[in-house]
C-alpha positions as CSV (number, residue, x, y, z in Angstrom):
1,X,-18.5,16.0,31.2
2,X,-22.0,15.9,29.8
3,X,-24.0,12.8,30.7
4,X,-26.2,11.3,27.9
5,X,-29.9,12.1,28.0
6,X,-31.9,9.2,29.5
7,X,-35.5,8.7,28.5
8,X,-38.0,6.2,30.0
9,X,-37.2,3.8,27.2
10,X,-33.4,4.2,27.8
11,X,-33.8,3.4,31.5
12,X,-35.8,0.3,30.7
13,X,-33.1,-0.8,28.2
14,X,-30.3,-0.2,30.7
15,X,-32.1,-2.3,33.3
16,X,-32.5,-5.1,30.8
17,X,-28.9,-5.2,29.5
18,X,-27.5,-8.7,29.7
19,X,-24.0,-9.7,30.9
20,X,-23.3,-11.2,27.5
21,X,-21.2,-10.4,24.4
22,X,-22.8,-8.4,21.6
23,X,-23.0,-5.1,20.0
24,X,-24.7,-1.8,21.0
25,X,-26.0,0.9,18.7
26,X,-26.4,4.6,19.7
27,X,-29.0,6.6,17.7
28,X,-30.1,10.2,17.5
29,X,-33.6,11.6,17.8
30,X,-34.3,10.7,14.1
31,X,-33.2,7.2,14.6
32,X,-29.9,7.7,12.6
33,X,-27.1,5.4,13.8
34,X,-24.4,7.5,15.5
35,X,-22.0,4.8,16.9
36,X,-21.7,1.0,16.8
37,X,-19.6,-0.8,19.4
38,X,-19.0,-4.3,20.6
39,X,-18.4,-5.6,24.1
40,X,-17.7,-8.8,26.0
41,X,-20.3,-7.7,28.5
42,X,-23.0,-5.4,27.1
43,X,-24.2,-4.5,30.6
44,X,-20.7,-3.3,31.8
45,X,-19.8,-1.6,28.6
46,X,-23.0,0.4,27.9
47,X,-23.5,1.3,31.6
48,X,-20.1,2.9,31.6
49,X,-21.3,5.6,29.2
50,X,-23.9,6.6,31.8
51,X,-21.5,7.1,34.7
52,X,-19.5,10.2,35.4
53,X,-16.2,8.3,35.3
54,X,-17.0,6.4,32.1
55,X,-15.2,6.3,28.8
56,X,-16.2,9.9,28.0
57,X,-13.5,11.3,30.2
58,X,-11.0,13.2,27.9
59,X,-12.8,12.0,24.8
60,X,-14.5,14.9,23.1
61,X,-15.6,12.8,20.2
62,X,-17.6,10.5,22.4
63,X,-18.9,13.4,24.5
64,X,-20.3,15.1,21.3
65,X,-21.8,11.8,20.3
66,X,-23.6,11.4,23.6
67,X,-25.0,14.9,23.4
68,X,-26.8,13.9,20.3
69,X,-27.7,10.4,21.5
70,X,-31.4,9.9,22.3
71,X,-31.8,6.1,22.1
72,X,-29.9,2.9,21.8
73,X,-30.4,-0.8,21.2
74,X,-28.3,-3.9,21.3
75,X,-27.9,-7.3,19.8
76,X,-26.7,-10.3,21.9
77,X,-24.2,-12.7,20.2
78,X,-22.9,-16.1,21.2
79,X,-19.2,-15.0,21.3
80,X,-17.0,-12.0,21.1
81,X,-15.9,-13.1,17.6
82,X,-19.4,-13.1,16.4
83,X,-19.8,-9.6,17.9
84,X,-16.8,-8.5,15.9
85,X,-18.3,-9.7,12.6
86,X,-21.7,-8.2,13.5
87,X,-20.0,-4.9,14.4
88,X,-18.2,-4.9,11.0
89,X,-21.5,-5.5,9.2
90,X,-23.3,-2.7,11.0
91,X,-20.5,-0.2,10.4
92,X,-20.4,-1.0,6.7
93,X,-24.2,-0.7,6.3
94,X,-24.9,2.4,8.5
95,X,-21.5,4.2,8.2
96,X,-21.9,5.8,11.7
97,X,-20.2,9.2,11.9
98,X,-18.5,8.7,15.3
99,X,-16.9,5.3,14.5
100,X,-13.2,5.2,13.6
101,X,-13.1,4.9,9.8
102,X,-10.7,5.3,6.9
103,X,-10.3,8.9,5.9
104,X,-11.2,8.3,2.3
105,X,-13.2,5.6,0.7
106,X,-11.3,5.2,-2.6
107,X,-11.3,1.7,-4.0
108,X,-8.1,-0.2,-4.6
109,X,-7.4,-2.2,-7.8
110,X,-7.4,-6.0,-7.9
111,X,-6.2,-8.5,-10.4
112,X,-9.3,-10.6,-11.3
113,X,-9.5,-14.0,-13.1
114,X,-12.9,-14.9,-14.4
115,X,-12.8,-18.7,-13.7
116,X,-16.6,-18.9,-14.1
117,X,-16.1,-18.5,-17.9
118,X,-15.1,-21.2,-20.4
119,X,-12.0,-19.3,-21.3
120,X,-11.2,-17.1,-18.3
121,X,-9.9,-13.5,-18.6
122,X,-7.2,-11.8,-16.5
123,X,-8.0,-8.2,-15.9
124,X,-7.8,-5.2,-13.5
125,X,-11.0,-4.3,-11.6
126,X,-12.1,-2.0,-8.8
127,X,-15.7,-3.4,-8.7
128,X,-17.2,-5.3,-5.8
129,X,-16.3,-8.9,-5.6
130,X,-18.5,-11.3,-7.5
131,X,-18.9,-15.1,-7.2
132,X,-17.0,-17.1,-9.8
133,X,-14.1,-14.6,-10.0
134,X,-10.7,-15.0,-8.2
135,X,-9.2,-11.8,-6.9
136,X,-5.6,-10.9,-6.0
137,X,-4.8,-7.8,-4.1
138,X,-5.7,-5.1,-3.2
139,X,-2.8,-3.1,-4.6
140,X,-2.1,0.5,-3.6
141,X,-0.5,1.4,-7.0
142,X,-2.7,1.1,-10.1
143,X,0.3,1.6,-12.4
144,X,2.0,-1.4,-10.8
145,X,-1.1,-3.5,-11.4
146,X,-1.2,-2.5,-15.1
147,X,2.5,-3.5,-15.4
148,X,1.8,-6.8,-13.8
149,X,-1.0,-7.5,-16.2
150,X,1.2,-6.6,-19.2
151,X,4.0,-8.9,-18.0
152,X,1.6,-11.7,-17.3
153,X,0.2,-11.4,-20.8
154,X,3.6,-11.8,-22.3
155,X,4.4,-14.8,-20.1
156,X,1.1,-16.6,-20.6
157,X,-0.8,-15.7,-23.8
158,X,-4.3,-15.7,-22.4
159,X,-7.1,-13.9,-24.3
160,X,-7.2,-10.1,-24.0
161,X,-10.7,-9.6,-25.5
162,X,-13.6,-8.3,-23.4
163,X,-16.8,-10.2,-22.7
164,X,-17.6,-13.6,-21.3
165,X,-17.2,-15.2,-24.8
166,X,-13.9,-14.9,-26.6
167,X,-13.5,-13.5,-30.1
168,X,-14.8,-10.8,-32.4
169,X,-18.0,-10.6,-34.4
170,X,-16.1,-11.4,-37.5
171,X,-15.0,-14.7,-36.1
172,X,-11.3,-14.2,-37.1
173,X,-8.5,-14.0,-34.6
174,X,-7.3,-10.6,-33.6
175,X,-3.8,-9.1,-33.8
176,X,-2.8,-10.5,-30.4
177,X,-2.9,-14.0,-31.9
178,X,-0.6,-13.1,-34.8
179,X,2.0,-11.5,-32.6
180,X,2.0,-14.4,-30.1
181,X,0.1,-12.7,-27.2
182,X,-3.1,-14.9,-27.5
183,X,-3.8,-18.6,-28.2
184,X,-7.0,-17.7,-30.1
185,X,-9.6,-19.8,-28.3
186,X,-12.1,-17.9,-30.4
187,X,-10.9,-19.7,-33.5
188,X,-10.5,-23.1,-31.8
189,X,-6.7,-22.9,-31.8
190,X,-6.6,-24.1,-28.2
191,X,-8.8,-26.5,-26.2
192,X,-10.4,-25.5,-22.9
193,X,-8.3,-27.9,-20.8
194,X,-5.0,-26.6,-22.1
195,X,-6.2,-23.0,-21.7
196,X,-7.2,-23.6,-18.1
197,X,-3.9,-25.2,-17.3
198,X,-2.3,-21.9,-18.4
199,X,-4.7,-19.9,-16.3
200,X,-3.8,-22.1,-13.3
201,X,-0.2,-21.1,-13.7
202,X,-1.2,-17.5,-13.7
203,X,-3.0,-18.0,-10.4
204,X,0.0,-19.7,-8.9
205,X,2.3,-16.9,-10.1
206,X,0.0,-14.2,-8.6
207,X,-0.2,-16.2,-5.4
208,X,3.6,-15.9,-5.1
209,X,4.2,-19.6,-5.9
210,X,6.6,-19.2,-8.8
211,X,9.0,-22.1,-8.0
212,X,10.0,-24.0,-11.1
213,X,8.2,-21.8,-13.6
214,X,11.4,-20.2,-15.0
215,X,13.1,-23.6,-15.2
216,X,10.1,-25.0,-17.0
217,X,10.1,-22.3,-19.6
218,X,13.9,-22.5,-19.9
219,X,13.7,-26.3,-20.6
220,X,11.0,-25.8,-23.2
221,X,13.0,-23.1,-24.9
222,X,16.1,-25.4,-25.1
223,X,14.0,-28.3,-26.5
224,X,12.6,-26.0,-29.2
225,X,16.0,-24.7,-30.1
226,X,17.4,-28.2,-30.3
227,X,14.6,-29.1,-32.7
228,X,15.4,-26.1,-34.8
229,X,12.0,-24.5,-34.0
230,X,13.6,-21.1,-33.7
231,X,10.5,-19.0,-33.8
232,X,9.0,-21.0,-30.9
233,X,12.3,-20.8,-29.0
234,X,12.4,-17.0,-29.5
235,X,8.8,-16.7,-28.2
236,X,9.7,-18.8,-25.1
237,X,12.8,-16.7,-24.6
238,X,10.6,-13.6,-24.5
239,X,8.3,-15.3,-22.0
240,X,11.3,-16.2,-19.8
241,X,12.5,-12.6,-19.8
242,X,9.1,-11.3,-18.9
243,X,8.9,-13.8,-16.0
244,X,12.3,-12.8,-14.7
245,X,11.4,-9.1,-14.9
246,X,8.2,-9.8,-12.9
247,X,10.1,-11.7,-10.3
248,X,12.7,-9.0,-10.0
249,X,10.1,-6.5,-9.0
250,X,10.0,-8.2,-5.6
251,X,13.3,-6.9,-4.3
252,X,12.7,-6.7,-0.6
253,X,13.1,-10.2,0.8
254,X,11.9,-11.7,4.1
255,X,13.8,-14.9,4.4
256,X,12.0,-17.7,6.2
257,X,8.5,-16.1,5.9
258,X,5.8,-17.3,3.5
259,X,2.5,-15.3,3.3
260,X,1.7,-12.7,5.9
261,X,0.7,-9.0,6.5
262,X,2.7,-6.9,8.9
263,X,0.8,-3.9,10.4
264,X,2.3,-0.8,12.0
265,X,0.3,2.1,13.5
266,X,1.0,5.6,14.7
267,X,-1.7,7.8,16.4
268,X,-1.7,11.5,17.1
269,X,-4.6,13.7,18.0
270,X,-7.7,12.9,16.0
271,X,-5.9,10.9,13.3
272,X,-3.9,7.8,12.9
273,X,-1.6,6.3,10.2
274,X,-1.5,2.6,9.5
275,X,1.0,0.8,7.3
276,X,0.5,-2.7,5.9
277,X,3.5,-4.6,4.6
278,X,2.4,-7.5,2.3
279,X,4.8,-10.4,2.4
280,X,4.1,-13.1,-0.3
281,X,6.2,-16.2,-0.8
282,X,9.0,-14.7,1.2
283,X,9.1,-11.4,-0.7
284,X,7.6,-8.0,0.2
285,X,5.2,-7.5,-2.7
286,X,3.5,-4.3,-1.6
287,X,3.1,-1.6,1.0
288,X,-0.2,0.1,1.6
289,X,-0.8,3.3,3.6
290,X,-4.0,4.2,5.3
291,X,-5.2,7.2,7.3
292,X,-7.9,7.0,10.0
293,X,-10.0,9.7,11.4
294,X,-12.2,9.9,14.6
295,X,-9.5,8.3,16.7
296,X,-9.3,10.9,19.5
297,X,-9.6,9.2,22.9
298,X,-9.5,5.7,21.5
299,X,-7.0,3.1,22.7
300,X,-4.4,1.9,20.2
301,X,-5.9,-1.6,20.5
302,X,-9.4,-0.3,19.6
303,X,-8.1,1.6,16.6
304,X,-6.1,-1.3,15.3
305,X,-9.0,-3.7,15.8
306,X,-11.5,-1.4,14.0
307,X,-9.0,-0.9,11.1
308,X,-8.7,-4.6,10.7
309,X,-12.5,-4.9,10.6
310,X,-12.5,-2.4,7.7
311,X,-9.4,-3.7,5.9
312,X,-10.2,-7.4,6.0
313,X,-14.0,-7.0,5.5
314,X,-13.6,-9.3,2.4
315,X,-11.9,-12.7,2.5
316,X,-10.2,-11.8,-0.8
317,X,-6.4,-11.6,-0.4
318,X,-6.4,-12.6,3.3
319,X,-3.0,-14.0,4.2
320,X,-2.4,-17.0,6.5
321,X,-0.8,-14.8,9.1
322,X,-1.1,-11.2,10.3
323,X,1.6,-9.7,12.4
324,X,0.5,-6.9,14.8
325,X,2.3,-4.7,17.4
326,X,3.5,-6.4,20.6
327,X,1.0,-4.5,22.8
328,X,-2.1,-5.7,20.9
329,X,-4.0,-8.0,23.3
330,X,-6.9,-9.0,21.1
331,X,-5.2,-11.3,18.7
332,X,-7.2,-14.4,19.5
333,X,-10.7,-12.8,18.9
334,X,-9.5,-11.1,15.7
335,X,-7.9,-14.4,14.5
336,X,-11.2,-16.2,15.0
337,X,-13.0,-13.5,13.0
338,X,-10.5,-13.6,10.1
339,X,-10.5,-17.4,10.1
340,X,-14.3,-17.4,9.8
341,X,-14.1,-15.0,6.8
342,X,-11.3,-16.9,5.0
343,X,-12.7,-20.3,5.7
344,X,-9.3,-21.5,6.9
345,X,-7.0,-20.7,9.8
346,X,-5.6,-17.1,9.9
347,X,-3.0,-16.5,12.7
348,X,-2.9,-13.1,14.3
349,X,0.3,-12.8,16.4
350,X,2.2,-10.0,18.1
351,X,5.7,-9.4,16.8
352,X,7.9,-10.7,19.6
353,X,11.3,-11.3,18.1
354,X,13.3,-12.2,14.9
355,X,12.4,-11.2,11.4
356,X,8.7,-10.5,12.3
357,X,9.8,-8.0,14.9
358,X,12.1,-6.3,12.4
359,X,9.4,-6.0,9.8
360,X,6.9,-4.8,12.4
361,X,9.3,-2.1,13.5
362,X,9.8,-1.1,9.9
363,X,6.0,-0.8,9.5
364,X,5.7,1.4,12.6
365,X,8.6,3.6,11.3
366,X,6.8,4.0,8.0
367,X,3.6,4.8,9.8
368,X,5.3,7.7,11.6
369,X,6.9,9.0,8.4
370,X,3.6,8.7,6.5
371,X,1.7,10.5,9.2
372,X,4.3,13.3,9.1
373,X,4.1,13.5,5.3
374,X,0.4,13.7,5.4
375,X,0.5,16.4,8.1
376,X,2.9,18.5,5.9
377,X,0.7,17.9,2.9
378,X,-2.4,19.1,4.7
379,X,-0.5,22.1,6.0
380,X,0.7,22.9,2.4
381,X,-2.9,22.6,1.1
382,X,-4.2,24.8,3.9
383,X,-1.4,27.4,3.2
384,X,-2.3,27.6,-0.6
385,X,-5.2,30.1,-0.1
386,X,-3.1,32.2,2.3
387,X,-0.3,32.5,-0.3
388,X,-2.8,33.2,-3.1
389,X,-4.5,36.0,-1.0
390,X,-1.1,37.5,-0.2
391,X,-0.2,37.4,-3.9
392,X,-3.5,39.1,-4.8
393,X,-2.8,41.9,-2.3
394,X,0.6,42.5,-3.9
395,X,-0.3,42.1,-7.6
396,X,-3.5,44.2,-7.4
397,X,-2.0,46.8,-5.1
398,X,-4.7,46.4,-2.4
399,X,-4.5,48.0,1.0
400,X,-5.2,44.8,2.8
401,X,-5.5,41.1,2.2
402,X,-8.9,40.4,0.6
403,X,-10.3,38.0,3.1
404,X,-13.8,38.2,1.7
405,X,-14.1,38.1,-2.1
406,X,-17.4,38.4,-4.0
407,X,-17.6,37.5,-7.6
408,X,-20.5,38.2,-10.0
409,X,-21.5,36.8,-13.4
410,X,-24.4,37.3,-15.8
411,X,-26.0,34.5,-17.8
412,X,-28.7,34.6,-20.5
413,X,-29.6,33.2,-23.9
414,X,-29.9,36.0,-26.4
415,X,-31.3,38.2,-23.7
416,X,-33.9,35.6,-22.6
417,X,-34.2,34.6,-18.9
418,X,-31.2,36.8,-17.8
419,X,-29.9,36.0,-14.3
420,X,-27.0,37.0,-12.1
421,X,-24.9,35.1,-9.6
422,X,-23.0,36.1,-6.5
423,X,-20.5,33.7,-5.0
424,X,-18.4,34.3,-1.9
425,X,-15.0,33.1,-0.9
426,X,-13.6,33.8,2.6
427,X,-10.0,33.1,3.4
428,X,-9.6,31.7,-0.1
429,X,-12.3,29.1,0.4
430,X,-15.9,29.0,-0.9
431,X,-18.8,29.8,1.4
432,X,-21.8,28.3,-0.4
433,X,-24.2,29.5,2.4
434,X,-23.5,33.0,1.2
435,X,-24.1,32.4,-2.5
436,X,-27.0,34.4,-3.9
437,X,-29.0,34.4,-7.2
438,X,-30.6,37.4,-8.9
439,X,-33.3,37.3,-11.6
440,X,-32.7,40.4,-13.8
441,X,-35.8,42.6,-13.7
442,X,-35.1,46.0,-15.2
443,X,-33.0,45.1,-18.3
444,X,-34.4,44.2,-21.7
445,X,-32.3,42.3,-24.2
446,X,-28.8,41.0,-23.9
447,X,-27.1,43.9,-22.0
448,X,-24.5,42.4,-19.7
449,X,-23.3,45.8,-18.6
450,X,-26.7,47.0,-17.4
451,X,-27.5,43.6,-15.9
452,X,-24.2,43.7,-13.9
453,X,-25.0,47.2,-12.7
454,X,-28.5,46.0,-11.6
455,X,-27.1,43.1,-9.6
456,X,-24.6,45.2,-7.8
457,X,-27.1,47.9,-7.1
458,X,-29.6,45.4,-5.6
459,X,-26.9,43.6,-3.7
460,X,-25.7,46.7,-1.9
461,X,-29.2,48.1,-1.5
462,X,-29.9,44.9,0.5
463,X,-26.7,45.3,2.4
464,X,-27.9,48.2,4.4
465,X,-31.4,49.5,5.0
466,X,-31.4,53.3,5.5
467,X,-34.0,55.0,7.7
468,X,-34.4,58.6,8.7
469,X,-35.4,60.3,11.9
470,X,-35.6,63.9,13.2
471,X,-33.3,65.0,16.0
472,X,-33.3,68.3,17.9
473,X,-29.9,70.0,17.9
474,X,-29.4,71.2,21.4
475,X,-27.1,74.1,20.7
476,X,-29.4,75.8,18.1
477,X,-32.7,74.4,19.0
478,X,-33.2,73.4,15.4
479,X,-34.4,70.2,14.0
480,X,-32.2,68.2,11.6
481,X,-32.7,65.0,9.7
482,X,-30.3,62.2,10.4
483,X,-30.1,59.1,8.1
484,X,-28.9,55.9,9.8
485,X,-28.1,52.6,8.1
486,X,-28.8,49.3,9.8
487,X,-27.4,46.0,8.5
488,X,-29.5,43.6,6.5
489,X,-30.8,40.5,8.2
490,X,-29.2,38.5,5.4
491,X,-25.6,37.6,6.6
492,X,-24.2,37.5,3.1
493,X,-25.5,41.0,2.2
494,X,-24.6,42.5,5.5
495,X,-21.0,41.5,5.2
496,X,-18.7,43.9,3.4
497,X,-16.3,42.5,0.7
498,X,-12.6,43.3,0.5
499,X,-12.6,42.7,-3.2
500,X,-15.2,42.4,-6.0
501,X,-14.6,40.3,-9.1
502,X,-16.8,40.4,-12.2
503,X,-16.6,38.0,-15.1
504,X,-15.6,40.1,-18.0
505,X,-13.5,43.0,-19.1
506,X,-13.4,46.8,-18.9
507,X,-17.1,47.3,-19.7
508,X,-18.2,45.0,-16.8
509,X,-15.7,46.6,-14.4
510,X,-17.0,50.1,-15.3
511,X,-20.6,49.1,-14.9
512,X,-19.9,47.5,-11.5
513,X,-17.8,50.5,-10.3
514,X,-20.7,52.8,-11.3
515,X,-23.2,50.8,-9.3
516,X,-20.9,50.7,-6.3
517,X,-20.3,54.4,-6.4
518,X,-24.1,55.0,-6.6
519,X,-24.5,52.8,-3.5
520,X,-21.8,54.7,-1.6
521,X,-19.2,52.0,-1.8
522,X,-16.8,53.3,-4.3
523,X,-13.8,52.5,-2.1
524,X,-14.3,48.7,-2.6
525,X,-11.8,47.4,-5.2
526,X,-13.3,46.0,-8.4
527,X,-11.5,43.9,-11.0
528,X,-12.6,41.9,-14.0
529,X,-11.2,38.6,-15.3
530,X,-11.6,38.1,-19.0
531,X,-11.7,34.5,-20.2
532,X,-9.9,34.8,-23.6
533,X,-6.4,35.8,-22.4
534,X,-7.1,35.6,-18.6
535,X,-6.4,39.3,-18.4
536,X,-7.2,41.2,-15.2
537,X,-8.9,44.6,-15.6
538,X,-8.5,46.9,-12.7
539,X,-10.7,49.9,-12.0
540,X,-8.8,53.0,-12.8
541,X,-6.0,51.3,-14.8
542,X,-5.8,51.7,-18.6
543,X,-4.1,48.4,-19.4
544,X,-5.0,44.9,-18.2
545,X,-2.7,43.0,-16.0
546,X,-1.4,39.6,-17.0
547,X,-0.1,37.1,-14.3
548,X,2.0,34.0,-15.0
549,X,0.0,30.9,-15.7
550,X,1.3,29.2,-12.6
551,X,0.6,32.1,-10.3
552,X,-1.3,31.1,-7.1
553,X,-3.1,34.4,-7.2
554,X,-4.3,33.9,-10.8
555,X,-5.3,30.3,-10.0
556,X,-7.5,31.6,-7.1
557,X,-9.1,34.2,-9.3
558,X,-9.9,31.6,-12.0
559,X,-11.4,29.3,-9.5
560,X,-13.7,32.0,-8.1
561,X,-14.6,33.2,-11.6
562,X,-15.4,29.7,-12.8
563,X,-17.6,29.0,-9.7
564,X,-19.6,32.2,-10.3
565,X,-20.1,31.1,-13.9
566,X,-21.2,27.7,-12.9
567,X,-23.6,29.1,-10.3
568,X,-25.1,31.6,-12.8
569,X,-25.5,29.2,-15.7
570,X,-27.1,26.6,-13.4
571,X,-29.7,29.2,-12.3
572,X,-30.3,30.3,-15.8
573,X,-31.0,26.7,-17.0
574,X,-33.4,26.2,-14.1
575,X,-35.3,29.4,-14.9
576,X,-35.4,28.7,-18.6
577,X,-36.6,25.1,-17.9
578,X,-39.3,26.4,-15.6
579,X,-40.4,29.0,-18.2
580,X,-40.6,26.3,-20.9
581,X,-42.4,23.7,-18.9
582,X,-44.2,25.5,-16.1
583,X,-45.3,28.7,-17.7
584,X,-48.7,30.4,-18.3
585,X,-49.2,27.9,-21.1
586,X,-50.1,25.2,-18.6
587,X,-53.3,27.0,-17.5
588,X,-54.6,28.3,-20.8
589,X,-58.1,27.2,-21.8
590,X,-58.2,24.7,-24.7
591,X,-54.4,24.2,-24.7
592,X,-53.1,20.7,-24.3
593,X,-49.6,19.3,-24.7
594,X,-49.7,19.3,-28.5
595,X,-50.9,22.8,-28.8
596,X,-48.5,24.0,-26.2
597,X,-45.6,22.5,-28.3
598,X,-47.0,24.2,-31.4
599,X,-47.1,27.6,-29.6
600,X,-43.6,27.3,-28.3
601,X,-42.3,26.1,-31.7
602,X,-43.9,29.2,-33.4
603,X,-42.9,31.9,-30.9
604,X,-39.7,30.4,-29.5
605,X,-40.4,31.4,-25.8
606,X,-43.3,32.1,-23.5
607,X,-42.3,35.8,-23.3
608,X,-42.8,36.3,-27.1
609,X,-46.1,34.4,-26.9
610,X,-47.4,36.7,-24.2
611,X,-46.4,39.8,-26.2
612,X,-48.1,38.5,-29.3
613,X,-51.2,40.2,-30.8
614,X,-54.5,38.3,-31.5
615,X,-53.7,38.1,-35.2
616,X,-50.3,36.6,-34.5
617,X,-51.9,34.0,-32.2
618,X,-54.4,33.1,-34.9
619,X,-51.5,32.4,-37.3
620,X,-50.1,29.6,-35.1
621,X,-50.1,26.4,-37.1
622,X,-52.4,23.8,-35.5
623,X,-54.2,26.4,-33.3
624,X,-57.9,26.9,-34.3
625,X,-58.8,30.6,-34.6
626,X,-61.5,30.4,-32.0
627,X,-59.1,28.9,-29.5
628,X,-56.5,31.5,-30.3
629,X,-59.0,34.3,-29.6
630,X,-60.0,32.7,-26.3
631,X,-56.4,32.4,-25.3
632,X,-55.7,36.0,-26.2
633,X,-58.7,37.1,-24.1
634,X,-57.6,35.0,-21.1
635,X,-54.1,36.4,-21.2
636,X,-55.2,40.0,-21.4
637,X,-58.4,40.0,-19.4
638,X,-56.8,41.4,-16.2
639,X,-54.4,43.7,-18.1
640,X,-51.3,41.9,-17.1
641,X,-48.0,42.4,-18.9
642,X,-45.8,39.5,-20.0
643,X,-43.4,40.1,-17.2
644,X,-46.2,39.3,-14.6
645,X,-46.3,35.7,-15.7
646,X,-42.6,35.0,-15.5
């Protein structure tokens, strides 16, 4: 085990550690936060990292962290609960790389009610929580949230328009009013008090408190029918059906339970799966699945505690009870933390017996299954490049699997600022560190074939540096010259590709093959992928090859080709931009921004300006003849050619 580096400051901090609750923060040499932890006793906990038999035993993650750690500090709190809250805040703010965290940071949808508005809206949102807005959720399934919103809009005709104020610019009610899906507060068809009573019922329904709602609508429908108000009765009937459909969506019941979350966890290796079953008003309303990383060496209680810090970082949607595994021993401190967040009591209790124990077992079983599904999904994703490479070998008739593939593309604008790109994929995955850019030097005009040949020639010239030396042949006593090649210092150029792809058809393939043969690498397979019909042109074959659209091999070729195109066009735009804004025009005597724009507008590019004669310069609108002559003399005084300036 590697012990952390101790500096003079570290030793002083260790000596001053109090026997009090708080948090500790480990930092690297640049001051970046690596890890945030909490402790009942800062002295005991932090000192344990500096002992040989500390928490680093069999914990490679913490060992790696301690190798990078150069400093630490701490914050004393009045209680362990306060330390929990402070730890949560530090983790959210600094996002330390060695803390347990959710594998992805995607946001989950909420149903939001804007009660701070005169006529509140009910809508879906993923934005951060704002004051004056009531949130329900989060939900794991965005489609389910949209369906809930649609059903709510049929049950209670709240306004569907956007913006804090209801209505359109015309001041007339929209179509929703005419089809019975809005009460038209914009036109004064409903007063604020009546509208807010309806919104209050929406809040109750979203909170799972639907008792009596169906009966109330049923009674109103019967009254309307008895009074021969059949249109109103039909509208109430439709609202009743929508309400029944919404309530039917909660099929899994949990008799005797009100509002609680049930948490199950499964850990394996460096990852963990957590399942949260949401019980609202005795019904299982949702199940959410989460995956954690950086869990190697952590105790189950630590992982679960840190998950709850992440998951319940906002008081929105906090239930009155959270059921955790039986072996979780920190229920009291987490309960205090959640209660402080919610502003009312939140009970955290281990699942001992009865229905809670059954639900917690269900959550753990789902955690195991979700972990296995995720593992299989990752294996399948990892196997895709392998299948694609094997398919390429078979479809292209290669001697071996193309483990290193290089792809080349040319980009220019009517021959101006031509550039080439080289992208590299190894084992079917991009290697950006091996990407290279080429500014075309020897080709004039829009000649993609010659440009491709130049790029390949320069690439393989850089790949091996040839030197010669004389050696005496012992048998004949004669001197012979031996040429030896030494690999380039550039790791990308020194590596030999198993397959070369060019963006284009037969012409590009022929140019590339010629350049390879001239460089002594004619045995490297070369293919071209043409965009129009996604045809594959193979060196030596008269007809192009077409693969099925769902072929993994074709998909990999397209991905590599598109990456080469993206890389080339990005470099081309950069070079063109530099030429237009940072060219020789910036240093010309008597040329300011206005005259520079006039020159570029007249010639179209800096290259054409540099190649212009004195008479052509004097003909530029807005450029005085004397200034034009001075510019011409400045450009040509040292005998430079236009290429020297670009």
